[in-house]
C-alpha positions, 0 to 999 in steps of 0.5 A, spaced: 509 555 650 505 553 655 500 558 654 500 557 647 499 549 648 493 552 653 490 556 647 491 550 642 488 545 646 482 549 648 481 550 640 482 542 639 487 544 634 493 540 631 500 544 633 506 545 629 512 547 632 518 550 628 524 554 630 527 560 626 533 562 623 535 555 621 535 553 628 529 549 631 532 550 638 538 550 641 535 548 648 536 551 655 539 558 656 546 557 658 547 563 661 541 562 666 544 555 667 551 557 669 549 562 674 545 557 678 540 558 683 533 558 683 532 561 676 536 555 674 532 550 677 525 553 675 528 553 668 530 546 668 523 544 671 519 548 666 523 544 661 523 537 663 515 538 665 514 540 658 517 534 655 511 530 658 506 535 656 508 535 649 508 527 649 501 527 652 498 533 648 491 530 646 491 532 638 496 531 633 503 534 634 508 535 629 515 538 629 517 542 623 525 542 624 528 547 620 535 547 622 540 545 628 537 542 634 541 541 640 540 539 647 533 541 650 530 542 643 532 535 641 527 533 647 522 537 645 522 535 638 522 528 640 516 529 644 512 530 637 508 525 634 511 526 627 517 530 625 519 533 619 527 535 618 530 539 613 536 537 608 542 541 609 548 542 613 545 542 620 546 538 626 542 534 631 545 533 638 544 531 645 550 535 647 550 535 655 556 530 655 560 535 651 559 541 655 560 538 662 553 535 664 551 528 665 545 526 661 539 528 665 534 522 666 529 526 662 533 526 656 535 519 657 527 517 656 526 522 651 532 519 646 530 512 648 523 513 646 525 514 639 532 512 637 535 505 635 539 502 640 546 503 638 544 511 636 541 512 643 548 510 646 552 514 641 547 520 642 546 520 650 553 517 652 558 520 647 554 527 645 555 525 637 553 530 633 548 527 627 548 530 620 541 530 618 541 524 613 544 520 619 539 523 624 533 520 620 536 513 620 537 514 627 530 516 628 530 523 630 526 525 624 520 521 620 522 524 614 527 529 610 525 535 605 528 540 602 530 547 605 524 552 604 519 546 604 519 544 611 512 548 613 509 546 607 510 539 608 508 539 616 502 543 614 500 537 609 502 532 614 497 536 619 491 535 614 492 528 613 492 527 621 486 531 622 482 525 618 484 521 624 478 520 629 481 524 635 478 521 641 481 514 638 488 518 637 488 521 644 486 515 647 491 511 643 497 516 645 495 516 652 495 508 652 502 508 648 505 513 652 503 512 659 509 509 662 514 514 659 510 520 661 510 517 668 517 515 668 519 523 666 514 526 672 518 521 677 525 523 675 524 530 674 525 531 682 532 527 681 534 531 675 533 538 679 537 535 685 543 533 680 543 540 677 543 543 684 549 538 685 552 540 679 552 548 680 555 547 687 561 543 684 562 548 679 561 554 684 567 550 688 571 549 682 571 556 680 573 559 687 579 554 687 581 557 681 581 564 684 
């Protein structure tokens, strides 16, 4: 993803992010997460840092959410400037608490950045699964379209945003998001420390069961 962003930025390109097979993204690889160690820390650091990079991408960034989106996938999506969702039997959830993980500080920042206060509380503390219509009301999406239309609509949005003055767009984005980007970068080391502690506790619990 970073390599693609490097190329897009060099080309001064508007970016559309999407997924495949009715899933925008399910987030981090849980096998790597559960294994612990340096691979887990490296994966988390890369993912959390990506949130800050996407927030500060200097040209318009659109998320075309083609289905389910969970955990880190949600935080990537919420970093976009405009989010097009898909109608259907899909769910949106920051499900960390449901799978036994405290909500990371970076995740908290990303949810607070877009969601209405009450929905932010339910998403972060209760790991609520939002149907797409409810997710639209909460602030996860800017609009919903019918299945099969999400990329066409995202392309239309890209064309509209391409009429903006890009210097003004970049300057405004960095001005509006400066504080959240600073907070995310400051909190990444704290979240990585927490992840190590959670891994140690998990390993100790597994040994006790044996």
